[in-house]
MOPAC internal coordinates of N, CA, C and O (Angstrom, degrees):
PM7 1SCF
backbone

  N    0.0000 0     0.00 0     0.00 0    0    0    0
  C    1.4517 1     0.00 0     0.00 0    1    0    0
  C    1.5223 1   108.85 1     0.00 0    2    1    0
  O    1.2310 1   121.37 1   -43.31 1    3    2    1
  N    1.3100 1   114.98 1   136.69 1    3    2    1
  C    1.4619 1   120.90 1   178.10 1    5    3    2
  C    1.5187 1   108.96 1  -106.35 1    6    5    3
  O    1.2310 1   120.97 1   -43.88 1    7    6    5
  N    1.2965 1   115.75 1   136.12 1    7    6    5
  C    1.4677 1   120.02 1   174.88 1    9    7    6
  C    1.5157 1   108.69 1  -117.05 1   10    9    7
  O    1.2310 1   120.81 1   -29.18 1   11   10    9
  N    1.3000 1   116.06 1   150.82 1   11   10    9
  C    1.4601 1   121.81 1  -178.42 1   13   11   10
  C    1.5196 1   108.13 1  -122.03 1   14   13   11
  O    1.2310 1   120.61 1   -45.35 1   15   14   13
  N    1.3197 1   116.44 1   134.65 1   15   14   13
  C    1.4609 1   121.41 1   175.17 1   17   15   14
  C    1.5313 1   107.08 1   -84.61 1   18   17   15
  O    1.2310 1   120.83 1   -86.11 1   19   18   17
  N    1.3438 1   116.03 1    93.89 1   19   18   17
  C    1.4740 1   120.13 1  -175.63 1   21   19   18
  C    1.5185 1   112.21 1   -65.07 1   22   21   19
  O    1.2310 1   119.64 1   149.12 1   23   22   21
  N    1.3184 1   118.28 1   -30.88 1   23   22   21
  C    1.4570 1   119.50 1   176.94 1   25   23   22
  C    1.5285 1   110.41 1   -61.67 1   26   25   23
  O    1.2310 1   120.44 1   141.01 1   27   26   25
  N    1.3257 1   116.77 1   -38.99 1   27   26   25
  C    1.4621 1   120.11 1   178.96 1   29   27   26
  C    1.5197 1   111.84 1   -70.01 1   30   29   27
  O    1.2310 1   119.96 1   149.24 1   31   30   29
  N    1.3248 1   117.68 1   -30.76 1   31   30   29
  C    1.4673 1   121.78 1  -177.95 1   33   31   30
  C    1.5216 1   113.12 1   -86.86 1   34   33   31
  O    1.2310 1   119.72 1   165.14 1   35   34   33
  N    1.3272 1   118.14 1   -14.86 1   35   34   33
  C    1.4575 1   121.59 1  -172.10 1   37   35   34
  C    1.5298 1   113.38 1   -59.99 1   38   37   35
  O    1.2310 1   119.89 1   140.96 1   39   38   37
  N    1.3128 1   117.81 1   -39.04 1   39   38   37
  C    1.4573 1   120.86 1  -175.95 1   41   39   38
  C    1.5195 1   114.35 1   -61.79 1   42   41   39
  O    1.2310 1   120.40 1   151.13 1   43   42   41
  N    1.3228 1   116.84 1   -28.87 1   43   42   41
  C    1.4700 1   119.61 1  -177.75 1   45   43   42
  C    1.5241 1   112.73 1  -115.40 1   46   45   43
  O    1.2310 1   119.77 1  -172.64 1   47   46   45
  N    1.3150 1   118.04 1     7.36 1   47   46   45
  C    1.4647 1   121.66 1  -175.28 1   49   47   46
  C    1.5197 1   112.42 1   -55.87 1   50   49   47
  O    1.2310 1   119.81 1   133.40 1   51   50   49
  N    1.3239 1   117.96 1   -46.60 1   51   50   49
  C    1.4604 1   121.47 1  -176.73 1   53   51   50
  C    1.5170 1   113.62 1   -76.49 1   54   53   51
  O    1.2310 1   119.56 1   175.94 1   55   54   53
  N    1.3241 1   118.45 1    -4.06 1   55   54   53
  C    1.4650 1   120.43 1   176.90 1   57   55   54
  C    1.5263 1   111.20 1   -75.68 1   58   57   55
  O    1.2310 1   119.97 1   160.36 1   59   58   57
  N    1.3243 1   117.66 1   -19.64 1   59   58   57
  C    1.4515 1   121.45 1   175.22 1   61   59   58
  C    1.5283 1   106.75 1   -71.93 1   62   61   59
  O    1.2310 1   119.56 1   -54.52 1   63   62   61
  N    1.3360 1   118.44 1   125.48 1   63   62   61
  C    1.4693 1   120.33 1  -171.34 1   65   63   62
  C    1.5240 1   115.69 1   -51.55 1   66   65   63
  O    1.2310 1   119.70 1   143.67 1   67   66   65
  N    1.3056 1   118.17 1   -36.33 1   67   66   65
  C    1.4600 1   119.94 1  -177.75 1   69   67   66
  C    1.5317 1   112.15 1   -77.93 1   70   69   67
  O    1.2310 1   120.09 1   148.67 1   71   70   69
  N    1.3128 1   117.44 1   -31.33 1   71   70   69
  C    1.4678 1   120.09 1  -177.89 1   73   71   70
  C    1.5175 1   111.89 1   -74.13 1   74   73   71
  O    1.2310 1   120.03 1   131.75 1   75   74   73
  N    1.3094 1   117.56 1   -48.25 1   75   74   73
  C    1.4540 1   120.85 1  -178.10 1   77   75   74
  C    1.5141 1   113.11 1   -89.40 1   78   77   75
  O    1.2310 1   120.73 1  -177.32 1   79   78   77
  N    1.3268 1   116.21 1     2.68 1   79   78   77
  C    1.4647 1   122.46 1  -177.77 1   81   79   78
  C    1.5200 1   110.82 1    55.61 1   82   81   79
  O    1.2310 1   120.96 1  -139.25 1   83   82   81
  N    1.3360 1   115.76 1    40.75 1   83   82   81
  C    1.4589 1   120.73 1   179.56 1   85   83   82
  C    1.5226 1   111.78 1   -76.43 1   86   85   83
  O    1.2310 1   120.24 1   150.44 1   87   86   85
  N    1.3107 1   117.15 1   -29.56 1   87   86   85
  C    1.4647 1   121.20 1   179.24 1   89   87   86
  C    1.5247 1   108.01 1   -76.67 1   90   89   87
  O    1.2310 1   119.86 1   -59.30 1   91   90   89
  N    1.3444 1   117.88 1   120.70 1   91   90   89
  C    1.4695 1   120.32 1  -177.81 1   93   91   90
  C    1.5309 1   113.73 1   -55.88 1   94   93   91
  O    1.2310 1   119.87 1   143.11 1   95   94   93
  N    1.3169 1   117.85 1   -36.89 1   95   94   93
  C    1.4647 1   120.08 1  -179.85 1   97   95   94
  C    1.5275 1   110.86 1   -66.52 1   98   97   95
  O    1.2310 1   120.52 1   139.38 1   99   98   97
  N    1.3305 1   116.61 1   -40.62 1   99   98   97
  C    1.4680 1   120.87 1   178.44 1  101   99   98
  C    1.5250 1   109.77 1   -67.50 1  102  101   99
  O    1.2310 1   120.51 1   135.72 1  103  102  101
  N    1.3221 1   116.64 1   -44.28 1  103  102  101
  C    1.4755 1   121.18 1   179.56 1  105  103  102
  C    1.5235 1   110.34 1   -60.82 1  106  105  103
  O    1.2310 1   120.25 1   135.05 1  107  106  105
  N    1.3350 1   117.14 1   -44.95 1  107  106  105
  C    1.4795 1   120.59 1   180.00 1  109  107  106
  C    1.5245 1   111.35 1   -64.76 1  110  109  107
  O    1.2310 1   120.60 1   142.35 1  111  110  109
  N    1.3357 1   116.47 1   -37.65 1  111  110  109
  C    1.4722 1   119.61 1   178.48 1  113  111  110
  C    1.5308 1   110.48 1   -64.54 1  114  113  111
  O    1.2310 1   120.25 1   136.83 1  115  114  113
  N    1.3228 1   117.12 1   -43.17 1  115  114  113
  C    1.4703 1   119.96 1   177.99 1  117  115  114
  C    1.5212 1   110.96 1   -66.83 1  118  117  115
  O    1.2310 1   120.06 1   140.56 1  119  118  117
  N    1.3172 1   117.48 1   -39.44 1  119  118  117
  C    1.4731 1   120.55 1   178.65 1  121  119  118
  C    1.5358 1   109.80 1   -60.79 1  122  121  119
  O    1.2310 1   120.41 1   137.84 1  123  122  121
  N    1.3143 1   116.81 1   -42.16 1  123  122  121
  C    1.4622 1   120.86 1   177.42 1  125  123  122
  C    1.5129 1   112.08 1   -64.54 1  126  125  123
  O    1.2310 1   120.80 1   140.30 1  127  126  125
  N    1.3276 1   116.08 1   -39.70 1  127  126  125
  C    1.4686 1   120.34 1   178.47 1  129  127  126
  C    1.5304 1   110.07 1   -64.41 1  130  129  127
  O    1.2310 1   120.18 1   136.55 1  131  130  129
  N    1.3346 1   117.26 1   -43.45 1  131  130  129
  C    1.4600 1   120.17 1   178.10 1  133  131  130
  C    1.5175 1   111.39 1   -62.07 1  134  133  131
  O    1.2310 1   120.56 1   139.95 1  135  134  133
  N    1.3254 1   116.54 1   -40.05 1  135  134  133
  C    1.4758 1   120.06 1   177.50 1  137  135  134
  C    1.5201 1   111.08 1   -58.60 1  138  137  135
  O    1.2310 1   120.66 1   142.37 1  139  138  137
  N    1.3352 1   116.34 1   -37.63 1  139  138  137
  C    1.4686 1   119.37 1  -179.07 1  141  139  138
  C    1.5277 1   112.31 1   -78.06 1  142  141  139
  O    1.2310 1   119.93 1   153.56 1  143  142  141
  N    1.3213 1   117.74 1   -26.44 1  143  142  141
  C    1.4681 1   121.37 1  -178.29 1  145  143  142
  C    1.5170 1   113.16 1   -86.76 1  146  145  143
  O    1.2310 1   120.26 1   142.03 1  147  146  145
  N    1.3255 1   117.10 1   -37.97 1  147  146  145
  C    1.4641 1   121.35 1  -172.95 1  149  147  146
  C    1.5340 1   110.43 1   -88.83 1  150  149  147
  O    1.2310 1   120.34 1   -26.63 1  151  150  149
  N    1.3219 1   116.95 1   153.37 1  151  150  149
  C    1.4688 1   120.28 1   178.86 1  153  151  150
  C    1.5247 1   111.65 1   -59.78 1  154  153  151
  O    1.2310 1   120.67 1   -31.27 1  155  154  153
  N    1.3255 1   116.32 1   148.73 1  155  154  153
  C    1.4651 1   119.23 1   177.62 1  157  155  154
  C    1.5138 1   111.59 1   -70.20 1  158  157  155
  O    1.2310 1   120.41 1   150.87 1  159  158  157
  N    1.3405 1   116.82 1   -29.13 1  159  158  157
  C    1.4599 1   120.65 1   173.62 1  161  159  158
  C    1.5143 1   107.32 1   -78.08 1  162  161  159
  O    1.2310 1   120.70 1   -58.32 1  163  162  161
  N    1.3217 1   116.27 1   121.68 1  163  162  161
  C    1.4589 1   120.67 1  -177.18 1  165  163  162
  C    1.5200 1   110.20 1   -66.52 1  166  165  163
  O    1.2310 1   120.67 1   -41.82 1  167  166  165
  N    1.3113 1   116.33 1   138.18 1  167  166  165
  C    1.4525 1   119.83 1  -176.79 1  169  167  166
  C    1.5129 1   111.95 1  -159.31 1  170  169  167
  O    1.2310 1   121.31 1    20.41 1  171  170  169
  N    1.3211 1   115.09 1  -159.59 1  171  170  169
  C    1.4525 1   122.23 1  -178.60 1  173  171  170
  C    1.5266 1   110.15 1   -84.71 1  174  173  171
  O    1.2310 1   121.24 1   -43.30 1  175  174  173
  N    1.3323 1   115.24 1   136.70 1  175  174  173
  C    1.4615 1   121.87 1   178.07 1  177  175  174
  C    1.5204 1   107.69 1  -129.40 1  178  177  175
  O    1.2310 1   120.51 1   -51.15 1  179  178  177
  N    1.3208 1   116.64 1   128.85 1  179  178  177
  C    1.4547 1   121.97 1   174.63 1  181  179  178
  C    1.5171 1   107.30 1  -104.62 1  182  181  179
  O    1.2310 1   120.25 1   -63.56 1  183  182  181
  N    1.3166 1   117.12 1   116.44 1  183  182  181
  C    1.4543 1   122.12 1  -179.13 1  185  183  182
  C    1.5257 1   108.33 1  -101.98 1  186  185  183
  O    1.2310 1   120.88 1   -77.11 1  187  186  185
  N    1.3116 1   115.93 1   102.89 1  187  186  185
  C    1.4688 1   121.48 1   177.50 1  189  187  186
  C    1.5194 1   109.32 1   -91.46 1  190  189  187
  O    1.2310 1   120.59 1   -44.97 1  191  190  189
  N    1.2951 1   116.47 1   135.03 1  191  190  189
  C    1.4555 1   119.70 1  -179.98 1  193  191  190
  C    1.5205 1   111.76 1    68.59 1  194  193  191
  O    1.2310 1   120.93 1  -139.49 1  195  194  193
  N    1.3263 1   115.83 1    40.51 1  195  194  193
  C    1.4630 1   120.86 1  -170.60 1  197  195  194
  C    1.5248 1   113.97 1   -78.18 1  198  197  195
  O    1.2310 1   119.53 1  -178.92 1  199  198  197
  N    1.3207 1   118.50 1     1.08 1  199  198  197
  C    1.4599 1   119.29 1   179.75 1  201  199  198
  C    1.5142 1   110.36 1    62.03 1  202  201  199
  O    1.2310 1   120.89 1    54.69 1  203  202  201
  N    1.3083 1   115.90 1  -125.31 1  203  202  201
  C    1.4647 1   119.40 1  -179.23 1  205  203  202
  C    1.5181 1   112.46 1   -89.19 1  206  205  203
  O    1.2310 1   120.09 1   178.45 1  207  206  205
  N    1.3192 1   117.43 1    -1.55 1  207  206  205
  C    1.4632 1   120.57 1   172.85 1  209  207  206
  C    1.5143 1   116.34 1    91.08 1  210  209  207
  O    1.2310 1   119.36 1  -169.03 1  211  210  209
  N    1.3210 1   118.82 1    10.97 1  211  210  209
  C    1.4620 1   119.87 1  -176.79 1  213  211  210
  C    1.5304 1   112.13 1   -62.97 1  214  213  211
  O    1.2310 1   119.87 1   140.88 1  215  214  213
  N    1.3357 1   117.85 1   -39.12 1  215  214  213
  C    1.4600 1   119.61 1   177.91 1  217  215  214
  C    1.5235 1   111.06 1   -73.79 1  218  217  215
  O    1.2310 1   120.42 1   148.01 1  219  218  217
  N    1.3246 1   116.80 1   -31.99 1  219  218  217
  C    1.4659 1   120.59 1   175.22 1  221  219  218
  C    1.5216 1   110.36 1   -61.50 1  222  221  219
  O    1.2310 1   120.92 1   138.62 1  223  222  221
  N    1.3250 1   115.85 1   -41.38 1  223  222  221
  C    1.4647 1   119.68 1   178.64 1  225  223  222
  C    1.5261 1   111.35 1   -64.37 1  226  225  223
  O    1.2310 1   120.23 1   141.01 1  227  226  225
  N    1.3196 1   117.16 1   -38.99 1  227  226  225
  C    1.4667 1   119.95 1   177.41 1  229  227  226
  C    1.5323 1   110.61 1   -63.45 1  230  229  227
  O    1.2310 1   120.43 1   136.18 1  231  230  229
  N    1.3229 1   116.78 1   -43.82 1  231  230  229
  C    1.4666 1   120.41 1   179.50 1  233  231  230
  C    1.5225 1   110.49 1   -63.15 1  234  233  231
  O    1.2310 1   120.51 1   138.13 1  235  234  233
  N    1.3214 1   116.62 1   -41.87 1  235  234  233
  C    1.4665 1   120.46 1   177.79 1  237  235  234
  C    1.5185 1   110.60 1   -64.07 1  238  237  235
  O    1.2310 1   120.53 1   142.08 1  239  238  237
  N    1.3187 1   116.59 1   -37.92 1  239  238  237
  C    1.4574 1   120.58 1   177.51 1  241  239  238
  C    1.5142 1   112.93 1   -65.41 1  242  241  239
  O    1.2310 1   120.48 1   158.65 1  243  242  241
  N    1.3332 1   116.69 1   -21.35 1  243  242  241
  C    1.4645 1   121.75 1   177.35 1  245  243  242
  C    1.5228 1   111.81 1   -89.29 1  246  245  243
  O    1.2310 1   120.81 1  -175.87 1  247  246  245
  N    1.3372 1   116.06 1     4.13 1  247  246  245
  C    1.4527 1   119.60 1   174.98 1  249  247  246
  C    1.5142 1   116.27 1   102.45 1  250  249  247
  O    1.2310 1   119.79 1   178.98 1  251  250  249
  N    1.3165 1   118.00 1    -1.02 1  251  250  249
  C    1.4629 1   121.02 1   178.80 1  253  251  250
  C    1.5314 1   109.63 1   -81.52 1  254  253  251
  O    1.2310 1   120.75 1   -26.88 1  255  254  253
  N    1.3234 1   116.16 1   153.12 1  255  254  253
  C    1.4602 1   122.40 1   173.60 1  257  255  254
  C    1.5296 1   105.91 1   -94.58 1  258  257  255
  O    1.2310 1   120.65 1   -69.69 1  259  258  257
  N    1.3216 1   116.36 1   110.31 1  259  258  257
  C    1.4689 1   121.59 1  -172.40 1  261  259  258
  C    1.5173 1   110.62 1  -105.31 1  262  261  259
  O    1.2310 1   121.19 1   -48.49 1  263  262  261
  N    1.3297 1   115.34 1   131.51 1  263  262  261
  C    1.4571 1   122.51 1   174.27 1  265  263  262
  C    1.5104 1   108.32 1  -119.11 1  266  265  263
  O    1.2310 1   120.10 1   180.00 1  267  266  265

């Protein structure tokens, strides 16, 4: 079994293109996925287990109020 010290990895976690959505193609793909999952009427979204919040930021950028 392998264990990972997440506290040690936290500082650079979002530097990986897929985690921080730094790659424009990955970010656009996730934005499209959120558009298909979330209601077209902008509203409140509760993001549980949001990690570093990159998807929360995309949802907020689409006009949703994210907590």
